[in-house]
N, C-alpha and C positions, 0 to 999 in steps of 0.2 A: 147682768150685773157683774162687775169686775171683782176679782178676788183680791182683797186688801189684807194686810196683816191683821187688822182688827177683826175682819170677818173670819179669817182663818183661826185666830185665837179663840173666838167665841163658839166655834162649831165642833170641837172635839173634846174627848175626855182623855186625860193622861194620868198616869200615876205620878204623884208629886215627886220632885227631885229628892232623893235620899242619898246622902253621902255616908252610907254605912261604913264603919271602920273595920268590920270583920270580913274575912275572906270566905267566899262561898265554896262549898264542896263541889267537885265535878269540874267539867271543862266549860269555862265561861269566856265570853268575848262581848265586845260592845262596838257599836258603830255610831258615829255622829251623823244625824240627819239635819244638815245645815240649811236653813231657810234664809235666803239673802233678803235683807230688809230694803226693798225697793218699793216705789209706788205700785208696781206690779211685781210681787215677790218672785224670786227664783229659787230653784232647788240645786244646790251644788253637788255634783257627782264627779267621780274620778274614773279614769280608765287605768287599770292596773298595768304595771310594766309587763312586757312580753317575756322578760328574763326570769320572772318568778316561777317557782316550782308548782305552786298551786294557784288555780284561778287566773292564770296569766291572760292579760288582755281583756279581762271582763270589766264591765262597768260596775262600780261599787260605791258605797259610802266610805269615807275614811274610817278605819277601825281595825280592830284586831284582838288578839288574845289578852286576857287580863294577866298582868304581871303581879308577882308577890308584893311589890312595892305600891301598887295602886290601892288607894283607900276605898274605892268603890268602882262600880262599873261606869259611873259617870266620869270618874277620873281616868278610867281606861279609854273611853271614847275621846276625851279631851287630849290626853297624851298622844294617842294615835293620830288624831287630826293635826296636832302640832308636828309630829314626826313626818307624816306623809305629805302635807301640803302647807305647813307653816302657819296654821291658824293659832294665834295667841289665845290661850284659854281665858285671859282677862277680857278679850273682845267678844266672848260668847255669852249669850243669855240663855241658860238652860231652862226650857219650859217644862220638861218632865220626860218620862220614859214610856215607851209603848211596851206591850207584853212581849216577852222574849219569844224568839222563834228558834227552832232547831235546824242547824245547818246540815248539809249532806255529810259533813265530816264529824258530826256528833257534838258540836258545840251548842250551848245555849247562848244565843246572841241577843243582847238587849239593845234595841234602837233608842238612842238618846236624841230627842227632838230639841232643836236650838235655833235661835236667831243670831245671825252674824251681820255685821255692818256691810253696806254695799261698797263695792270697790276695795275690799280688804286685799292688800297685796298678798298673793300666794307665793310660797317658796316650795316648789315641787321637788320632792326627793326622787330623783330618777331611778334609784334602786328599787323603789316600791311603786311609783306612779308614772305612767307615761304622759298623761294629760289630765287636766281638770276642765270641766265645762259646766255651764249653768243652763238649766232647762226651766222655762216658765212654769211656775208652780201650778197655775190653772191648767196648763197642758198636762203636766205630770199627774194631776189628780183626776183627769178625765177617764172614768172607768172604761169607756168604750175603746180606749186605746190598747187595752190588755187582752191578749188571747191566751187560752189555756192549752197546754200540751200535756197529755197524760203520759207519764213514764212508769215503768215497772221496775222496782228494785226489791230484791229478795221476796218476790211474790206479792208485793204490796203496790197498789196504784198510788201515784203521787201527782197532783197537778203542778206543773211548772208554768209560771206566768212569763209572757213574752211581750215586748213592746219595742218599737223603733223610735228613735229621735235623731234626726239628721242622719249622720253616718254611724250612729251608735246603736247597738243591740242591748237593750236593758232587759235582763231576764233573771230567773232564779230568785234567790232570796231578796236581792235589791228590788226587783219588780214587785215581789210579794209584799215587801214592807211598804212601798209607795201605794200599792193597791189597797192594802189594809187601812192605811191612813185615809185614803180617798173614801173608802166605805164608811169610816167614822164621820167624816165631814159631810158626805152626801151633797157635794156642791154641784 
């Protein structure tokens, strides 16, 4: 059975979109998890610029730290996606948010799941993004594609998820978010 947008929408639970106007305490960030609305949906990912100080060259979702001017974490994800790859927030259908995950740098990162139109023209910001690519959603959600690597940090064991797609290594938080979404859908 092919994975369609309707099948995808019907198979997972999200926290409904909330555009809270109060700022959360602590270090917060958000990423946009953009599903491309094709007959066989895709997942839009970026490869970060090699010139960045942190996470250079890594595959990631568009996103970043919450600014004081962001009305919500959804607003953060939409702003960052516009800054990094030129996605117009008016073209985004926000479905909801996944539970926040803690990054290795101590941020609480909220994944914002959304649908974007097919063939949306991207405007890559070369200061932040080296390239953007689309991975078939059905392939991204195949649990067997992810392998766990155990790392030890401060005496605590942490699983780090790894996967390859074409010439890209998808790992860490990005792979974990995709894998978590896949577990919810169980497709």
